[in-house]
KEFI-443048 format. One record per atom (N, C-alpha, C, O, CB): x, y, z. Coordinates in steps of 0.2 Angstrom, whole numbers, padded with zeros to 4 digits, always signed. Each point is the difference from the previous one (the first is absolute). Glycine has a CB too. Layout:
BEGIN
XYZ...
# end
This chain:
BEGIN
+0077-0073-0027-0005-0002+0005-0006-0004-0004-0002+0002-0005+0005+0007+0013-0005-0014-0005-0006-0004-0003-0006+0003+0001-0001+0005+0004+0007-0015-0003-0011+0008-0005-0007+0003+0000-0004-0002+0007+0000-0006+0001+0000+0006-0014-0002+0005+0016-0004-0002+0006-0007-0003-0001-0003+0002-0005+0009+0007+0011-0008-0014-0002-0007-0002-0001-0004+0004+0005+0002+0003+0004+0001-0015-0008-0010+0011+0004-0004+0004+0004+0001-0002+0007-0001+0005+0005-0007-0004-0014+0010-0007+0011+0001-0002+0007+0006+0004+0003+0000+0002+0005-0006-0014-0007+0011+0012-0002+0006+0003+0002-0001+0008+0001+0003+0003+0004+0004-0012-0010-0010+0012+0001-0002+0007+0001-0004+0001+0006+0001+0005+0003-0001-0004-0016-0005-0005+0015-0004+0000+0006+0005+0000+0006-0001+0005+0004-0009-0010-0010+0015+0001+0006+0004-0001+0006+0004+0007+0001+0001+0002+0005-0001-0015-0006+0003+0015-0005+0004+0006+0000-0004+0006+0003+0002+0004+0004+0005-0009-0013-0013+0006+0006-0004+0005+0002-0002+0000+0007+0000+0005+0004-0005-0005-0016+0003-0006+0015-0002-0001+0007+0006+0002+0004-0001+0003+0005-0007-0012-0008+0014+0007+0001+0006+0001+0004+0002+0008+0001+0001+0003+0005+0003-0014-0008-0005+0014-0003+0001+0007+0000-0005+0004+0004+0001+0005+0003+0005-0006-0014-0012-0001+0010-0006+0003+0004+0002-0001+0008-0001+0005+0003-0007-0008-0013+0010-0003+0012+0002-0001+0007+0006+0005+0002-0001+0002+0005-0004-0014-0006+0010+0012-0003+0005+0004+0001-0002+0008+0001+0004+0003+0004+0004-0012-0010-0013+0011+0002-0002+0007+0001-0005+0001+0005-0003+0005+0001+0005-0004-0013-0004-0007+0016-0005+0001+0005-0007+0000-0002-0004+0003+0003+0012+0003+0003-0009-0009-0012-0007-0001-0003-0003-0007+0001+0004-0005+0000-0001+0015-0008-0009-0010+0009-0003-0007+0000-0001-0003-0007+0002+0003-0005-0008+0000+0016+0003-0009-0012+0000-0003-0006-0007+0001-0004-0002-0004-0004+0010-0004+0009-0011+0013-0003-0007+0002-0003-0001+0007-0001-0004+0002-0005+0000-0012+0010+0007+0015-0002-0002+0007+0000+0003+0003-0006+0005-0002-0003-0005+0002+0015-0004+0005-0015+0003+0004-0005+0006+0004+0001+0001+0001+0006-0013+0000-0010+0016+0001-0001+0006+0003+0002+0000+0007-0003-0003+0002-0005+0009-0012+0004-0004+0015+0006+0001+0007-0002+0007+0001-0002+0004+0000+0004-0013+0004+0004+0010-0004-0015+0007+0000-0003+0004+0006+0003+0006-0001+0001-0010-0005-0011+0001+0012+0010+0004+0006+0002+0002-0001+0008+0005+0003+0001-0011+0004-0010+0002-0010+0013+0002-0001+0007+0006-0005+0000+0005+0002+0004-0017+0000+0000+0012-0007-0008+0006-0004-0001+0006+0003-0002+0006+0000+0003-0013-0009-0005+0007+0013-0003+0005+0004-0003+0003+0005+0006+0006+0000+0000-0011-0001-0012+0001+0004+0015+0002+0004+0006+0003-0004+0005+0006+0002+0003-0014+0007-0005+0005-0014+0004+0002-0004+0006+0007-0003-0002+0005-0001+0005-0017-0002-0002+0013+0001-0009+0007-0003-0002+0005+0005-0002+0005-0002-0003-0012-0009+0000+0005+0017+0003+0004+0005-0002+0003-0001-0007+0006+0001-0002-0003+0001+0014-0008-0003-0017+0001-0001-0007-0001+0007-0003-0006+0001-0001+0003-0014+0001+0008+0016-0002-0001+0007-0003-0003-0002-0007+0002-0003-0004+0008+0008+0010-0016-0001-0007-0004-0001-0005-0002+0006-0004-0002+0005+0004-0002-0016+0002+0004+0011-0012-0003+0006-0004-0004-0002-0005+0001-0005-0004+0009+0011+0006-0016-0003-0003-0005-0001-0005+0001+0005-0006-0001+0006+0002-0007-0011+0007+0009+0003-0015+0002+0005-0005-0004-0003-0007+0000-0006+0000+0011+0010+0006-0013+0000-0010-0002-0002-0007+0006-0003-0004+0005+0003-0001-0014+0006+0001+0008-0015-0001+0005-0004-0004-0003-0002-0007-0006+0001-0001+0012-0005+0012-0002+0001-0015-0002-0002-0007-0006-0006+0001+0000-0003+0005+0011+0006-0010-0015-0003+0000-0006-0004+0000+0002-0008+0002-0004-0003+0003-0001+0011-0011+0011-0010+0006+0001-0008+0001+0004-0001+0006+0002-0006+0001-0002+0005-0013+0001+0006+0016+0004-0001+0006-0005+0001+0006-0004+0004+0001+0014+0001-0006-0009-0010+0010-0004+0000+0006+0004+0003+0006-0003+0004+0004-0003-0014-0008+0012+0008+0005+0004+0003+0005+0007-0002+0000+0002-0004-0005-0012+0004+0012+0013+0001-0002+0008-0001+0001+0001-0001+0007-0003+0003+0004+0006+0003-0014+0002-0010+0012+0002-0001+0007+0008-0001+0000+0003-0002-0005-0014-0003+0008+0014+0007+0002+0007+0000+0001+0002-0001+0008-0004+0003+0004+0005+0005-0015+0004-0012+0012+0002-0001+0007+0008+0001+0000+0003-0003-0004-0013-0005+0007+0012+0012+0001+0007+0002+0001+0002+0001+0007-0002+0005+0003+0002+0000-0015+0005-0009+0015+0002+0001+0006-0005+0002+0005+0001+0004+0004+0010+0000-0009-0016-0008+0005-0005+0001+0005-0006+0004-0002-0005+0001+0004+0013-0003+0005-0007+0007-0014-0005+0004-0002-0004-0003-0005+0002-0004-0005+0006+0014+0007-0015-0009-0002-0004-0003-0005-0004+0006-0003-0002+0005+0003+0001-0016+0004+0000+0010-0014-0003+0006-0003-0005-0003-0005+0001-0006-0003+0009+0013+0004-0016-0004-0002-0005-0002-0005-0002+0006-0004+0000+0006+0002-0004-0015+0005+0003+0008-0014-0003+0005-0004-0006-0003-0003+0000-0005-0003+0011+0011+0000-0017-0002+0004-0006-0003-0002-0004+0004-0006+0000+0006+0001-0001-0011+0011-0001+0002-0017-0003+0004-0005-0007+0003+0002-0005-0004+0001+0011-0003-0010-0006+0013+0010-0007+0003+0002-0005+0001-0005-0006+0002+0001+0013+0004+0007-0005-0008-0015-0006+0000-0005-0004-0006+0000-0005+0000-0003+0013+0008-0004-0005-0013+0011-0004-0006+0001-0006+0001+0005+0001+0004+0004+0009-0011-0008-0015+0003+0004-0005+0000+0005+0003-0001+0007+0005-0004+0000-0014+0000-0009+0005+0006+0014+0002-0001+0007+0001-0008+0001+0004-0002+0004-0009+0013+0000+0000-0014-0007+0000-0008+0001+0006-0003-0003+0003-0004+0004-0015+0004-0004+0014+0003-0006+0006-0003-0003+0006+0002+0004+0005-0003+0001-0010+0003-0012+0005+0006+0014+0006+0003+0004+0001-0005+0006+0006-0001+0002-0008+0013-0006-0004-0014+0007+0001-0004+0006+0003-0007-0002+0004-0002+0004-0014+0008+0001+0008-0008-0010+0003-0007-0003+0007+0001-0001+0004-0004+0001-0015+0001-0006+0013+0009+0002+0007+0001-0002+0005+0000+0006+0005-0002+0000-0009+0008-0010+0001-0002+0015+0004+0000+0007+0001-0007+0002+0006-0002+0003-0011+0013+0000+0000-0015-0002+0001-0007+0002+0005-0004-0004+0004-0004+0002-0016+0004+0002+0011+0001-0011+0005-0003-0005+0007+0002+0002+0004-0004+0000-0013+0004-0009+0010+0006+0010+0007+0003+0002+0002-0003+0007+0006+0000+0001-0008+0011-0008-0002-0012+0011+0002-0003+0007+0003-0007-0001+0005-0001+0003-0014+0008+0002+0006-0010-0010+0004-0007-0002+0007+0001-0002+0004-0003+0003-0015-0001-0006+0012+0009-0001+0007+0001-0002+0004+0002+0005+0006-0002+0001-0010+0006-0012+0002+0001+0016+0004+0002+0005+0001-0005+0006+0005+0001+0003-0010+0010-0006+0000-0015+0004+0001-0004+0006+0001-0008-0002+0003-0003+0005-0010+0011+0001+0005-0010-0011+0000-0007-0001+0004-0002-0006+0002-0006-0001-0013+0006+0006+0013+0004-0010+0003-0002-0006+0008-0001+0002+0003+0003+0004-0011+0003-0011+0010-0011+0004+0007-0002+0001+0005+0005-0004-0001+0001-0006-0002-0013+0008+0007+0015+0001+0005+0005-0003-0004+0005-0004+0001+0001-0006+0008-0010+0006-0013+0013+0003-0004+0005-0004+0005+0005-0003+0005+0002+0003-0015-0004+0004+0008+0005-0013+0004+0005-0003-0005+0005-0002-0006-0001-0002+0015-0007-0002-0007+0015+0003-0005+0005-0002-0003-0002-0007+0004-0001-0005+0003+0010+0012-0013-0008-0008-0003-0001-0006-0007+0003+0000-0003+0002+0005+0009-0013-0006-0009+0012-0005-0006+0003-0001-0005-0006-0002+0001-0004-0004+0004+0015+0000-0011-0011+0008-0005-0005-0002-0005+0003-0005-0003+0005+0001+0004-0009+0011-0001+0000-0017-0005+0002-0006-0004-0005-0002-0001-0005+0004+0010+0013-0007-0011-0008-0003-0004-0005-0003+0003-0007-0001-0003-0005-0001-0003+0014-0004+0013-0009+0004+0004-0006-0001-0001-0005+0006+0000+0003+0006+0008+0004-0013-0009-0013+0006-0001-0005+0005+0005-0005+0000-0002-0006-0002-0010+0009+0002+0018-0002+0003+0004-0006+0001-0002-0004+0006-0005+0002+0003+0015+0004-0009-0006-0011+0008-0002-0004+0005+0000+0004+0007-0005-0001+0004+0010-0009-0010+0000+0014+0007+0000+0004+0006-0006+0005+0001-0003+0000+0005+0015-0001-0006-0014+0004-0005-0006+0004+0000-0006-0004+0001-0005+0003+0004+0011+0005-0012-0007-0014+0005-0006-0004+0002+0000-0002+0007-0006+0000+0003+0006-0004-0015+0006+0002+0015+0000-0001+0007-0002+0005+0004-0004+0000+0005+0013-0008-0007-0007+0015+0000-0002+0005+0004-0007+0002+0000-0004+0002+0005+0015+0003-0007-0014-0006-0004-0008+0000-0001-0003-0005+0004-0005+0002+0003+0007+0003-0014+0000-0011+0011-0003-0005+0004+0000+0001+0007-0005-0001+0004+0008-0007-0013+0003+0011+0012+0000+0001+0007-0004+0006+0001-0004+0000+0005+0015-0004-0005-0011+0009-0004-0005+0006+0002-0007-0002+0000-0003+0003+0004+0011+0005-0010-0010-0012+0002-0007-0002+0000-0002-0003+0007-0005+0001+0003+0005-0003-0016+0005-0003+0015-0002-0003+0006+0001+0004+0006-0003-0001+0005+0007-0009-0010+0001+0015+0005+0001+0005+0005-0006+0004+0001-0002+0001+0006+0015-0002-0008-0015+0004-0003-0006+0005+0001-0007-0003+0001-0004+0003+0003+0011+0004-0011-0007-0013+0005-0007-0004+0000+0001-0007+0003-0001-0005-0003-0003+0012-0007+0005-0007+0017+0001-0007+0003-0006-0004+0000-0006+0003+0000+0014+0002+0008-0007-0011-0009-0006-0005-0001-0004+0000+0005-0007+0000-0001+0014-0007-0006-0005+0008+0014-0004+0000+0005-0005+0006+0000-0006+0000+0002+0015-0006+0005-0006+0012-0009-0004+0006+0000-0005-0001-0006-0006+0003+0001+0016+0004+0004-0008-0010-0010-0005+0000-0006-0006-0005+0002-0006+0002+0000+0015+0000-0008-0007-0008+0011-0005-0005+0002-0005+0003+0005-0006-0002+0000+0014-0007-0003-0006+0013+0008-0004+0002+0005-0005+0006-0002-0004+0002+0003+0013-0005+0005-0007+0005-0014-0005+0006-0003-0004-0003-0006-0003+0004-0004+0012+0004+0008-0009-0014-0005-0005-0003-0005-0004-0005+0003+0002-0004+0005+0007+0005-0014-0016-0001+0007-0005-0004+0004+0002-0008-0002+0003-0001-0005-0012+0010+0004+0007-0013+0005+0001-0007+0000-0003-0003-0007+0003-0004-0004-0003+0003+0016-0006+0004-0014-0003-0002-0006+0004+0002-0006+0000-0004-0005-0012+0005+0011+0014+0005-0006+0004+0002-0005+0007-0004-0001+0002-0002-0006-0007+0014+0008+0008-0014+0003+0006-0004+0000-0002-0007-0003+0003-0003-0004+0002+0009+0014-0010-0009-0007-0002-0007-0002-0002+0000-0008+0002-0005-0003-0006+0003+0015+0000+0007-0014-0002+0000-0007+0005+0003-0005-0001+0000-0006-0011+0000+0011+0017+0003-0002+0005+0004-0004-0004+0005-0005+0001+0001-0006+0007-0011+0006-0012+0013+0004-0005+0005-0004+0000+0006+0005-0005+0001+0003-0002-0010-0009+0012+0014+0005+0001+0005+0004-0004+0006-0003+0001+0002-0006+0010-0006+0010-0015+0008-0001-0004+0005-0002+0005+0006-0002+0005+0001+0003-0015-0005+0003+0008+0009-0010+0003+0006-0002+0001+0004+0006+0005+0004+0001-0009-0004-0013-0002+0000+0016+0001+0004+0006+0005-0002+0005+0004+0004+0003-0016-0002-0004+0014-0009+0001+0005-0002+0004+0007+0002-0003+0004+0001+0004-0012-0011+0000+0008+0009-0010+0006+0002-0004+0002+0007+0002+0006+0002+0002-0008-0010-0011-0002+0013+0008+0001+0007+0002+0002+0001+0007+0004+0004+0001-0012-0001-0010+0004-0006+0013+0002+0000+0008+0007-0002+0001+0003+0003+0004-0015-0004-0001+0014-0005-0006+0007-0002+0001+0005+0004-0002+0005+0001+0003-0010-0012-0004+0004+0014-0005+0005+0004-0003+0001+0007+0004+0005+0002+0000-0007-0007-0012-0004+0007+0014+0001+0006+0005+0003-0002+0006+0004+0004+0003-0014+0001-0008+0008-0010+0008+0003-0002+0006+0008-0001+0000+0003+0002+0005-0014-0008-0002+0013+0003-0008+0007-0002-0001+0004+0006-0004+0006-0001-0001-0008-0011+0002-0002+0017-0003+0003+0005-0004+0004-0002-0006+0006+0002-0001-0005+0005+0011-0004-0011-0014+0004-0003-0006-0005+0001-0006-0006+0002+0000+0012-0010+0007-0003+0008-0013-0003+0000-0006-0005-0006-0001+0001-0005+0003+0008+0012-0008-0014-0006+0001-0005-0006-0002+0004-0006-0003-0001-0005+0002-0008+0014-0003+0013-0007-0004+0004-0006-0003+0004-0003+0005+0000-0007+0000+0000+0013-0011+0004-0003+0015+0004-0003+0005-0004-0005+0005+0002-0005+0001+0006+0015-0001-0014-0007+0002-0004-0004+0004-0003-0007-0004+0000-0005+0003-0003+0016+0004+0001-0010-0013-0003-0005-0004+0005-0005-0001-0001-0006+0001-0007+0013-0006+0015-0005+0004+0005-0005-0001+0001-0004+0006+0001-0006+0000+0004+0013-0009-0005-0004+0015+0001-0003+0006-0006-0005+0002+0002-0006+0002+0004+0017+0002-0012-0009-0006-0005-0005+0002+0000-0006-0005-0002-0005+0002-0005+0015+0002+0009-0009-0010+0001-0005-0005+0005-0005+0002+0000-0006+0000-0004+0013-0009+0010-0004+0012+0006-0004+0002-0002-0004+0006+0002-0006+0001+0006+0014-0006-0013-0006+0009-0002-0003+0006-0006-0005-0001-0002-0003+0004+0006+0013+0003-0006-0010-0014-0005-0005-0002-0007+0002+0003-0004-0004+0002+0013-0005-0003-0010+0016+0003-0006+0002+0002-0004+0003-0005-0006+0002+0002+0012+0000+0009-0004-0001-0017-0004+0003-0005+0001-0005-0007+0005-0002-0001-0003+0014+0006-0008-0013-0008+0001-0004-0006+0003+0004-0006+0000+0006+0001-0011-0012+0003+0013+0003-0009+0003+0003-0005-0005+0005-0004+0001+0005-0002+0007-0015+0001-0015+0007+0001-0005+0004-0004-0001+0007+0004-0001+0005-0003-0004-0016-0001+0005+0010+0011-0001+0006+0004+0006+0005-0001-0001+0006+0000-0007-0012+0008+0013+0003-0008+0007+0004+0000-0001+0004-0007+0001+0006+0000+0006-0014+0007-0009+0005-0012+0000+0003-0007-0006+0006+0000+0001+0005-0002+0003-0016-0003-0009+0009+0009-0006+0005+0000+0002+0006+0004-0001+0005-0003-0007-0015+0002+0011+0009+0007+0002+0006+0004+0006+0004-0003+0000+0006+0001-0004-0012+0009+0008+0003-0014+0005+0004-0003-0002+0005-0005+0003+0004-0002+0004-0014+0003-0014+0009-0004-0003+0004-0004-0004+0006+0003-0002+0004-0003+0002-0014-0005+0000+0010+0015-0004+0005+0003+0005+0006+0001+0006+0000-0001-0013-0009+0007+0003+0015-0005+0004+0006+0001+0000+0002+0007-0005+0002+0003+0001+0002-0014+0010-0004+0014+0001+0001+0008-0003+0006+0002-0004+0000+0005+0014-0006-0006-0009+0012-0002-0002+0006+0002-0008+0001+0000-0003+0001+0005+0014+0004-0009-0014-0007-0001-0007+0000-0001-0004-0005+0005-0004+0002+0003+0006+0001-0015+0001-0009+0012-0003-0005+0005+0001+0002+0007-0005-0001+0004+0006-0008-0012+0004+0012+0010+0001+0002+0007-0005+0006+0001-0002+0000+0006+0015-0003-0006-0014+0008-0004-0005+0005+0000-0007-0003+0001-0003+0002+0005+0010+0006-0012-0008-0013+0003-0007-0003+0001-0001-0003+0007-0006+0000+0002+0007-0003-0015+0004+0000+0016-0001-0003+0007+0002+0005+0005+0000-0002+0006+0003-0009-0011-0002+0017+0004+0001+0006+0005+0007+0000+0003+0000+0003+0006-0012-0005-0004+0017+0000-0006+0007+0000+0003+0003+0006-0002-0001+0003-0006+0001-0015+0006+0005+0015+0004+0005+0005-0003+0004-0003-0005+0002-0006+0000-0002+0011+0011+0002-0001-0016+0003-0002-0006+0007+0002-0001+0004-0001-0005-0015+0001-0001+0014+0003+0012+0007+0002-0001+0005-0006-0001+0005+0001-0002-0008+0009+0010+0001-0016-0006+0004-0006+0000+0002-0001-0008+0005-0003-0001-0010-0002+0012+0000+0007-0015+0001-0002-0007+0003+0006-0004+0000+0000-0006-0010-0007+0007+0012+0012+0002+0003+0006-0003+0007+0001+0002+0002-0003+0005-0013+0008-0005+0015-0001-0004+0007+0001+0002+0000+0005+0005-0005+0003+0002+0009-0005-0014+0002+0003+0015+0001+0005+0005+0007+0000+0004+0004-0004-0002-0017+0003+0004+0014+0005+0003+0006+0000+0004+0006+0003-0003+0005+0000+0002-0009-0010+0003+0003+0014-0011+0005+0003-0004+0004+0004+0005-0003+0005+0003-0003-0006-0014+0013+0001+0011+0005+0004+0004-0001-0002+0007+0004+0004+0004-0005+0005-0012-0002-0014+0010+0000-0002+0007+0006-0003+0002+0003-0004-0004-0015+0002+0004+0015+0004+0006+0007-0003+0002-0001-0002+0007-0003+0003+0004+0009+0005-0011-0004-0014+0008+0000-0004+0007+0007-0001+0002+0004-0003-0004-0015-0002+0002+0013+0008+0007+0007-0001+0003+0005+0005-0002-0002+0005-0003-0001-0017+0002+0009+0011+0003+0005+0005-0001+0003-0001-0007+0006-0002-0001-0004+0003+0013-0005+0002-0017+0002-0002-0007+0007+0004-0002+0004-0003-0003-0016+0002+0000+0012+0007+0006+0006+0004-0002+0007-0004+0003+0005+0000-0003-0012+0011+0003+0006-0013+0006+0006-0004+0003+0002-0006-0004+0006-0001-0001-0010+0006+0013-0001-0009-0014+0001-0006-0004+0004+0002-0006+0005-0003-0002-0015-0003+0007+0007+0011-0009+0003+0002-0006+0007+0002+0001+0004-0001-0004-0015+0005+0000+0013+0000+0009+0007+0002+0002+0004-0006+0001+0006+0000-0003-0010+0011+0008+0001-0016-0001+0004-0006+0001+0002-0004-0006+0005-0002-0001-0011+0001+0012+0001+0001-0016+0001-0004-0006+0005+0004-0004+0004-0003-0004-0016-0001+0004+0012+0010+0000+0005+0004-0004+0007+0000+0002+0005-0001-0003-0014+0009+0001+0010-0008+0009+0006+0000+0003+0003-0007-0001+0006-0001+0001-0009+0009+0008-0001-0013-0010+0003-0007-0001+0000-0002-0007+0001-0006-0002-0006+0003+0013+0004+0008-0015+0001-0001-0008-0005-0005-0002+0001-0003-0005+0011+0005+0006-0018-0002+0002-0006-0004-0003-0003+0004-0005-0003-0003-0005+0002-0003+0016+0000+0012-0010-0003+0004-0005+0005+0006-0002+0004+0002+0004-0016-0005+0000+0011+0006-0010+0004+0006-0002-0002+0006+0004-0005+0001+0003+0007-0007-0014+0003+0011+0010-0002+0007+0003-0006+0002-0003-0005+0003+0003+0017+0000-0001-0013-0004-0009-0006+0003-0004-0006-0004+0003-0005+0004+0001+0012-0002-0011-0007-0008+0011-0005-0004+0003-0002+0002+0007-0006+0001+0001+0009-0011-0008+0002+0012+0011-0001+0002+0006-0004+0007+0000-0005+0000+0004+0015-0006+0000-0008+0011-0008-0004+0006+0000-0007-0001-0003-0004+0004+0002+0015+0002-0003-0011-0010-0004-0007-0002-0003-0005-0002+0005-0005+0002+0001+0011-0005-0012-0003-0002+0016-0004-0002+0005-0002+0005+0005-0006+0000+0002+0011-0011-0003-0001+0015+0003-0001+0006+0005-0005+0004-0003-0005+0003+0003+0016-0004+0001-0011+0003-0011-0005+0004-0003-0007-0003+0000-0005+0004-0001+0014+0001-0006-0009-0011+0008-0007-0003+0000-0004+0001+0007-0006-0002+0000+0011-0007-0009-0001+0010+0014-0003+0001+0007-0004+0006+0000+0002+0006-0001+0007-0012+0006-0016+0006-0004-0004+0006+0001+0001+0004+0006+0001-0003+0005-0009-0003-0012+0009+0012+0006+0001+0004+0006-0006+0006+0001-0002+0002-0006+0015-0004+0005-0015+0003+0006-0005+0005+0001+0003+0007+0000+0005+0001+0004-0012-0009+0003+0005+0012-0011+0002+0007+0000-0004+0005+0004-0006+0000+0000+0011-0002-0011-0002+0005+0016-0004+0005+0004-0001+0007-0003-0003+0004+0002+0007-0010+0008
# end
């Protein structure tokens, strides 16, 4: 597949938003989408260079999300994996990590447009800020909180939309998200890890289906089952 440009990524993001019943400006609640689309998802601590994994088999969809990453990064990973599950030609099971081939770059470009639609961004920035390409830190924090994304993801998106100068981009990349969010009175959970052992959907049934179809080994199957948290009475 060839590299997506920003216009193509915008169109793909808008189409999937429409297919999911979302408008072209509202923020996305990723867990709601996962539940609505019946995408079995598990949040587990993974190695440092791994963001997540996705798999589609005979109508079943599965995601594994690295819970040691910040919640903002987890949201981005989910959107990234949606590209693989819904838009990639001939998707195959794979781990998304720091390696950036064309497919991974396309998934990142899509995720950025999907989570931070241009209409939603423009409607939350003042006319003066847009005209002068001089967005305040207060606006930056409000936008990242509104769209539930990391600061770096937001800054890259604003730069790609030509709403932020290179000098401001460089300046804001040096800021500390947790401290500045505290300074402006925001909750800081977005900038911290979480959701470890959270399971969305019928994980056990999918694991059994994968095992019975020789997609995973018996050892992998029992390993997956052992990851499911059970409440002991």
